[in-house]
Structure formats: structure tokens, C-alpha cells
C-alpha positions as MATLAB code, in Angstrom:
seq = 'MSQPPTEPETRPTIHEAEPVSGGGVAYGAEIDEAKAVARRKNGEDIVIRGKNRDANHALAETIEKQVGPSKRHRPHKETAGRAALPHLQQKSPPPYGHTFFEAPNHLARRKK';
ca = [
     130.260  153.245   88.988;
     127.600  150.287   86.947;
     124.716  152.123   85.660;
     121.604  150.438   87.548;
     119.420  148.009   85.889;
     116.630  149.432   82.881;
     113.314  147.513   82.119;
     113.856  146.765   78.973;
     111.555  148.058   76.066;
     108.516  146.384   75.713;
     106.208  146.672   72.241;
     102.601  147.908   73.080;
      99.937  145.037   72.269;
      96.675  145.356   70.607;
      93.269  144.406   72.771;
      89.441  144.029   72.320;
      87.859  146.885   74.351;
      84.740  148.332   75.297;
      84.010  151.737   77.223;
      82.656  150.883   81.147;
      80.142  152.617   82.924;
      81.589  155.423   85.047;
      83.593  156.256   82.746;
      87.477  154.178   81.742;
      87.899  151.774   79.326;
      87.730  147.568   79.790;
      90.391  145.460   77.803;
      89.741  141.946   76.651;
      92.051  139.469   74.243;
      94.991  140.347   72.674;
      95.039  140.697   69.591;
      97.064  141.633   66.152;
      97.113  144.650   64.165;
      94.665  142.946   61.490;
      91.957  142.267   64.042;
      92.566  145.917   65.177;
      91.794  146.952   61.419;
      88.813  144.803   61.149;
      86.976  146.010   64.322;
      87.916  149.399   64.015;
      86.333  148.934   60.383;
      82.895  147.382   61.924;
      82.772  150.260   64.785;
      84.333  148.166   67.422;
      86.769  149.266   69.857;
      90.139  148.691   70.318;
      93.057  149.365   73.003;
      96.323  149.955   72.987;
      98.485  148.850   76.559;
     102.198  149.810   77.390;
     104.448  151.463   79.765;
     105.434  153.670   76.654;
     102.424  156.464   75.691;
     104.621  157.533   72.777;
     104.919  154.055   71.562;
     101.030  153.553   72.430;
      99.844  156.652   70.834;
     101.979  155.454   67.311;
     100.612  151.903   66.524;
      96.863  153.614   67.554;
      97.503  155.844   64.686;
      99.204  153.565   62.539;
      95.873  151.589   63.149;
      93.321  154.061   62.931;
      94.788  155.778   59.688;
      94.045  152.379   57.988;
      90.418  152.778   58.739;
      90.641  156.478   57.289;
      91.347  160.119   58.356;
      91.317  160.180   61.790;
      91.913  162.435   64.982;
      93.388  162.546   68.613;
      91.643  163.096   70.930;
      92.200  163.884   74.434;
      91.091  161.647   77.546;
      86.894  163.519   77.822;
      87.341  163.449   81.719;
      84.025  165.787   81.842;
      81.637  163.212   80.122;
      83.685  160.096   80.770;
      84.564  160.201   84.107;
      88.243  160.717   85.351;
      89.239  157.242   84.425;
      89.090  158.121   80.070;
      91.630  157.391   77.966;
      93.002  159.625   75.066;
      91.813  158.221   71.736;
      91.560  158.874   67.866;
      88.843  158.425   66.242;
      87.487  159.095   62.693;
      87.406  162.514   61.486;
      83.639  161.963   59.554;
      82.160  158.213   61.191;
      81.210  156.157   60.134;
      82.563  154.031   61.515;
      82.362  155.101   64.713;
      84.026  153.743   68.061;
      87.800  154.356   69.392;
      91.471  153.389   69.045;
      92.445  153.782   72.702;
      95.468  154.025   74.039;
      97.348  154.303   77.694;
      99.209  156.886   79.158;
     100.538  157.160   82.288;
      98.066  158.096   85.173;
      95.379  156.995   81.928;
      95.167  152.555   81.937;
      92.484  150.228   80.946;
      91.260  147.512   83.341;
      91.373  143.717   83.100;
      87.483  143.026   81.201;
      85.105  140.975   84.078;
];
């Protein structure tokens, strides 16, 4: 018997991002890694989007480490709401801001 077709593996994408009222993250334009690092060094947020949580986390870690020593955080559901995303941020800010990444049941939404 033949195997059912599988979805092709897609690479995560990097986007401008901003936290939204009530929790969660809104994503904007897709950007490249160099622009992502520049945004993070400037204290701005980004989000890594894709279906593979491990690939999303790996890319988020790669970017955030180019800014400085970083730490991973679970979604802050208590303070940011149920739609909060996992993220990385600097151990000793500045710069402030976050590198969010999507995971199952934790997705960014399109910026309005």
C-alpha cells in the first residue's frame, strides 16, 4: 500500500510583530534575518511563524542570540492572556522586546 501524501516541510518565516490588547501577537510584513536582528537590537518585536514548533524555536533562538544572551519564556497567560506566545528575550535588557514564536495552539494573528 502506498503512504498518504505528506505536506511538504516549509521553513519558518520571520515577521514584524507587536503585542495586542488582551494578549497575543499581531504579525506584519515578512522580513529577512538581518532586518529581524536589527529590529531586536532596536528593542522591537518580531515573530517566527510556521507549522513546526521546533524549527520556529530554533530560528527564534538563532536571531535572539545575535542580539545577546537570551532566555526562553513560556507564554505568560496570567499576565498577557490566553493568546500569549512563547518567546525569547534578553537576559539583561536593554534591548527590550521579544522574539515570539508560534507553537501548536499559540498562533500570531494578522495585523489589522
